[in-house]
N, C-alpha and C positions, 0 to 999 in steps of 0.2 A: 523672870518668866520668859527670857529670851527663847524663841523657837518653840514655845509650848503649843501653839496653835498650828493647824495645818496651813499649807500654802494658800494665799488669798483666793485664788481661782480654782482650788481643788474641786474636782467633780464636774467642771465644765468641759465640754468636748467641742473642738473646733475642726471643721472640715475646711482644709486649706487648698483651694483651687488656684492659688496665686503663684507667680514665679517672678524672677529677677530680684527686685529690691524692696519696693514700698510694701507690697503685700507680705512677702516673707519676713521682713522686719517686724511688721505688725503681729504676725502669727508667732514669731519667735518670742516677742515680748509677752504674749499671752502664755506661751509655754513656760517662760521664765517665772511667771506669776502663778504657775501651778496647773494651768489647763492642759488637757490632753489634746495634742494637735496631730491630726492625720493629714499628711501631705499627699495630695493626689497628683501624680506626675505622669508624663507621657511614657508610654512603653518605649524602651530603647534609649532615647536621648535624655529623658527627664527634664528637669528645670534647665532653662537656657544657660544659666550661669555655671552649670557643671562644666561647660566648655570655655568659660571666660578666663583665660590665662595666657601667659604667665601673670603672676606667680602661682606655682602649684606647691602643695604640701605632699607628703608621702601618700595622702589619701585622695587628693583631687585639687580642684581649683579653690584657692583661698577665698575668692569672691563668694562662691556658694557657701563655704563653711562659715563665713562671717554672719549669716542671717538664717541658718537652718539647724542649729543645735536643738536637742531635746524634742525632736519631732519623730513621728512614725511615717514611713514612706510606703505607699502602695502605687504600683504602676498600672494605669488603665488607659485603654484606647477609647476615648469618649465618642468616637464614631461607630464603635462596635456595640450592638444592642445589649449584649450580656454585661459588658464592662460599664456601659452607661447605666444599666439597672443597679449595678453595685454602687456606682457613684451616687445615684439617687438615694439608695438606702443609707449610705454614709451621711449625706446631706440632711435627710429628714430626721435622722436620729441624733444629729449634732445640735448643740445649743446655738452655735455661731457658724456661719458660712462666710468665708472671705474669698473673693475672686477678683482678678484683674484682666480678664480676657477682653478682646475687642468688644465694643458696645453691641449688645444683642446676641452674642455668642451663647451665653448660658440659656437664654430663652429659647433659641433655636434648638438647643440640645435637650430641651425639656427639663433643664436643671435650674431655671430662673426662680426668682422669689415667688412668683405667683404659683408655680407648680409645687415648690417646697412648702410654702406656708399653707397650702390647701391641706396637706397631710399634717404639718406641724405648725399651727398658728403662732407658737411661741418662738419660731425661728428668727434669729437676728442675722440678717443677710447684709453683708457689707460689700458694696461694689467700689472698686478703685479704678479710676481711668484718668486719662490725660486732661480732657477738655469738656467732659460732660456728656450726658446721654442723649442730647437733642441736637442742637446745631453743631456741637463739636464732635459728633460721633464718627466722622470720617477723618479726623486728625489723629495721627499717631503720636502718642504721648511718651516721648523719651525725656528723661531728666534734663539733658543738655538743651534740647529744643525748648523746654518750658522755661529754663533759666534765661534763654534768649528772648522769647516772646513775652515772658512775664515781667520783664524789666530788671531782673536781678543783675544781669550782666552789664546793664547800662550804668550801674553805680558801683561796679567792682573793677578793681585794677588801678593803676597809676593814672594821674590826671592826663598824661600825654600818651597813654597806651590805648590800644583798642579794647573794646568791652571784653571782659574776662569772666570765665566761669569760676565757681568755687572749686576748691581742691578736692571735694568729695561730692557725691551725688546728693547734694543737700536737699533738693526738692523731694526726692524719693524718701529721704529720711524723715523730713517734716510731714509728708503725707502719711507715712506709716504710723507716726506718732498720733496724728490727727485721727486716723482710723481707729486706733486703740481707744482714744478718748471717746469717740462716738459709740463704739461697741460697749464699753464699760457703762456709759450712760444708759444705753438701751437695756443692759442687763439689770441695772437698778430699776428702771421703769417697768420692766417685765415682772419684777418681784411684786410690784404694786398692782399691775393690771392683768398679768398673765399673757399679754400680747407682745409679740416681737415687732420687728419693723425692718424696712429696707432702707439702708443708709447708702448714700453716694458721697464719696470723697474724691475730689479731682486734684491733680497735681497743680493746675493753674490756680485754683482758689486757695490751696494750702500755701502756695508761694505768696500770693497777694496778701493773705492773712498774716504772713510772717514779716512783711515789709515794715510793720510797726510805725516808728516815727518817720521813716522815709516815705511810706505810703501816705500818711496823714499830711505831711508837709506838702506833698504834691497835690493832694486834694485841696488844701487850703490856699496854696499860692499859684497853682497851675504850672509851676516850674517842673521840668522833667527830672531833676536831680542829675548828678554827674559823679564820675569816679574821683575819689580823693586819696587813693592809695590807702595808707594806714591812718589817715587823719579822720576826725569826726566832724560832721557838718555843724554840730551845735555845741561842742565842748572843746576847750583848749586849756592846757595841753592834754591831748588824748590821742596818742600816736606813738610810733616808734621813732627813736632818736639815736644818733650814732654816739657810741662811747669809743674808747681807745681801741678796743679789740672786737667790736661788734655792735649789735642793736639791743636797745632796751625798750620795753613797752612801758609807757607812762599813762596813767589815767587819773587826772585830777578832776573829780566830779564837783568840787565846790571850792570856795575861796580859802577856807581853812586849810584844805589839803595843798593848795597852791602855795600858801605861806609856809607850810612845813617843807615843801619841796625846795623852795628857794633858800630856806634856812639850812637844810641838809647839804645843798650844793655850795654853800658858803657865800651866797650873795643875796642877803635878805632885802637889799634895796630894790630888787626886781619887783617884789610884791607891792612895794610902796609906789611904784610908778603909775601915773594916771592911766596910761594905755593898757595896764594889766590889772586895774583895780577890781574889776568884776569879770565874770566869765564872758559876758557879752563883749567887753572890751578886749579880752584875750582872743576871742574868736575873730574879731575885726582886725587884730594885729598878729594873726596866727604865724605867718611866715617869719616875721621879725622875731617873735618870741622863740620860735623853734631854733633859729640861728643862734640866739643868745644862750639858750639852754645847751645846745650842742657844744658851744665853746667851753662851757664848764664841764660837760660830761666827757669830752674827749681827753680830759686829763687823767682819767683812771679807767680801769677795765670794767666790764659789765658786772661781774660778780661783786666787785667792791661796792658799786652803786646799788645793786639789788639788796645786798645785806644792809647797807646804811639806810636806804629809803624804807625798807620794811620795818626797821627799828623805829624810824621816824613816823610810822603809820601813813606812808604814802603808797598808794597802789602802784606796784612796779613789778616787772618780771622779765626774765630772759626769754628770748624768742627760741623756744625749744624745737627740736626734731620730735617725731612721734616716739621713738624709743626714750628720749629724754623726758618727754611728757609723762610716759608711763612710769618711769623711774621716780619722777617728782611726786606723782600721786602715791606711789608706794611709800615714799619718805614721809608722807602725811598720814600714813596708816589707813588709806582709803581702799586698799585691796582691790585695785582696778581690774585684775584678771581672775579667771576662774579655771579650774581643771575640768575637762570634759571627758577624760578617759585615758587609760594607759596607752602610750604611744602617740598621743595627740598633743599638739601645741596648745598651750593655754589660750583662752579667748578673752576678749574684753567682756566683763560681766555686765549684767543689767545694773543700771545706775542706782536703783532704789535699794536701800538696806532697811530691814524690818527689825522691830524690837520683839513684839509678841508672836508674830507669824513666822512660821518656818519657811526658809527658802528651799527651793527644790534642788536636787542634786543633778546638775546638767548631764546630759548624755551627748555623745558625739553626733555631728551631722550624719544623717543616714545615707547609706548607699541607695540607689534607686531600687524600689520594690523590696527593701530589706524587711518590711514588716507586713507583707501580704498575709501571711498565716495568722499573725496576731490580730490584724484588722478583721479578717473573715471570722475569726473566733469571737471577737467582740460583737460583730453584727449578729451572729447566730444567737448570742445571749440576750439580744435586745428584744423588748416588746414594743408594740406600736406606741408612738409618742402620745402622751396623755395630758399635755399642757392644757389647762382650762383657761378660757378667756373670760374676763370680767367685762360685761357690757356696761 
């Protein structure tokens, strides 16, 4: 029955007033799941990331292309009354509105939740911002700044290096995914009540929510945490170690795996030593253990140890580049990329694969205002929103 059903979000319409990364990632995810996404862009320049390059493809900035496939674009000047009226019509006829303007901008334009929900009480309105709509409204929320003030940089990097950001705009990505979770929860709730809601997702709270064990450890102990390079604060060995020709990543999550590791490395006596008997012991003697493991690992190349350790059921892997990572996923049959159109480079696909539901056929990221005619035709065919509210 593979692909017998329609796409999971087929029939839902999203009005996308967002730009840059967190919002566009959220709306592209909804598009990947089958929703119709109408991207409202500025006349002329469009989304900021259209100019964020290099690198560029034959069509534009790869940054923009990474989070804007399968959308329809219409360019509007939201300071112009006629264009603003068009934006209002799009928003009130959409199931979902997502925006990440500066706090208060949508309200000042007459496009905020109160205005939209008056016409369409079933509207699910998602606001994404950096620091919240009250005390944080005057702070500009860029991913890099939030990584700094949110504590992530303080635990990232080598022990003797300055605080370091992640290699991708991780906070934006996490926030976009949190926004999708909230929107989908609101869609399910609306099926029961008929009522929409106004959701707020902030970069800062998404980051704090992602700190997981590090955040809870800080709450419990009062310790600020510190960078440890590729080591783990609570598990050992759980880090990169040097082989003869490069680095291997090892992750022994329990005593059994550690025993398998020492057997495979040819020194089973290590697992029997008192200072390595339990994970807590190994954490306490982390540096000594790493030195002894590297003495063994440096005798052979990474690929040798990876093959041997995987056979021994020890979590291990080569430290890949991005092209190597994509190739590795392909070797596992994961189909990590997807075609978006003739003449376009393949893109990283949505990570979920379905059994019964049909996946959508992705379309290329749109040029600015490419779908104005189609959007106006869609609007002309709409009737007034009729969502009923259950009191």
